[in-house]
C-alpha positions in Angstrom: 106.3 78.5 -8.5 103.4 78.1 -6.2 100.5 80.4 -5.8 98.3 81.3 -2.8 94.7 80.1 -3.6 93.3 83.7 -3.7 91.0 85.2 -6.3 92.0 88.6 -7.8 89.1 90.1 -5.7 90.7 88.6 -2.6 94.1 90.0 -3.6 92.5 93.4 -4.2 91.1 93.4 -0.6 94.3 92.1 0.9 96.6 94.7 -0.7 96.5 98.5 -1.0 96.1 99.9 -4.5 99.8 100.4 -5.2 100.7 96.9 -3.8 98.1 95.4 -6.0 99.3 97.2 -9.1 102.9 96.1 -8.5 102.5 92.6 -7.1 99.5 91.4 -9.1 99.7 93.5 -12.3 103.5 93.6 -12.6 103.6 97.4 -12.3 106.6 99.5 -11.4 106.8 102.4 -9.0 108.6 105.6 -10.0 112.2 105.7 -8.9 113.1 107.5 -5.6 109.4 107.3 -4.5 109.2 104.0 -2.6 109.4 103.6 1.1 112.5 101.4 1.0 114.9 102.7 -1.6 116.8 104.7 1.0 116.3 102.4 4.0 119.5 101.6 5.7 118.2 99.8 8.8 119.0 96.2 9.5 116.3 93.6 9.0 114.4 91.4 6.6 112.4 92.4 3.6 109.3 90.3 3.1 106.9 89.9 0.2 104.0 92.3 0.9 101.6 89.8 -0.6 102.4 86.7 1.5 105.1 87.5 4.1 107.8 85.3 2.7 111.3 86.5 3.5 112.7 87.5 0.1 115.7 89.8 0.8 118.0 90.6 3.7 119.3 94.1 4.6 122.8 92.7 4.6 122.5 92.2 0.8 121.1 95.6 0.1 123.2 98.3 -1.5 122.8 101.8 -3.0 122.7 101.2 -6.8 121.7 104.8 -7.5 118.7 103.5 -9.4 116.0 104.8 -7.0 114.7 101.3 -6.2 115.8 99.0 -3.4 118.7 96.9 -4.8 120.1 93.6 -3.5 122.9 91.4 -4.6 121.0 88.2 -3.9 117.7 86.9 -2.4 117.4 85.8 1.2 117.3 82.2 -0.1 117.5 80.9 -3.7 114.1 79.2 -3.3 112.4 82.5 -2.1 112.2 83.9 -5.6 111.5 82.7 -9.0 112.8 84.1 -12.3 110.8 84.5 -15.5 111.6 85.9 -18.9 110.1 89.4 -19.4 110.0 90.8 -23.0 107.5 93.6 -22.2 108.2 97.3 -23.0 110.5 96.3 -26.0 113.2 94.9 -23.7 114.5 91.5 -22.7 114.7 91.3 -18.9 114.5 88.7 -16.1 111.5 89.3 -13.9 111.8 88.4 -10.2 108.6 87.0 -8.5 107.9 85.7 -5.0 108.1 81.9 -5.2 105.3 81.5 -2.6 102.6 83.7 -4.1 104.0 84.6 -7.6 103.8 88.3 -6.8 105.9 90.5 -9.1 108.8 91.9 -7.1 111.0 93.6 -9.8 113.8 92.5 -12.1 117.4 91.3 -11.9 120.2 92.7 -13.9 123.9 91.6 -14.4 125.4 95.0 -13.5 125.6 94.6 -9.7 128.6 94.5 -7.4 130.4 91.5 -6.1 130.2 88.8 -5.0 127.3 88.0 -7.3 127.5 90.7 -9.9 123.7 90.9 -9.8 121.4 93.8 -9.1 117.9 92.7 -7.9 116.0 95.9 -8.6 112.9 95.6 -6.4 109.8 97.7 -6.0 109.3 99.0 -2.4 105.5 98.4 -2.8 106.2 94.7 -3.1 108.1 94.6 0.2 107.3 94.8 3.9 110.4 95.6 6.0 110.8 94.0 9.5 113.7 95.4 11.6 
């Protein structure tokens, strides 16, 4: 996974407070509060940190979780997976492969064809129709 050569101070200036908390500090927004959980428009979801296309609206579905959920990334190389054992759980963290920003987590309880649920924070995404 590569990383943009920015200092944390530069990231803090580039992102708003919520984006910084999610992308750079691996925070999680509250369910049903983000801008994109109920977005049904066609388009591309890009990393709010660097602009990399990370998910497509054609792969988005309503999981009922309160976060934007996708069955797969826009391209396999767009995201990177890391083991996350925080909060007393074993999960798989999803990060932007270009800037290593925290996007969310992936779970194995999604619909076909992948059976995956990429549960992503709205604050980590910019939507382009």
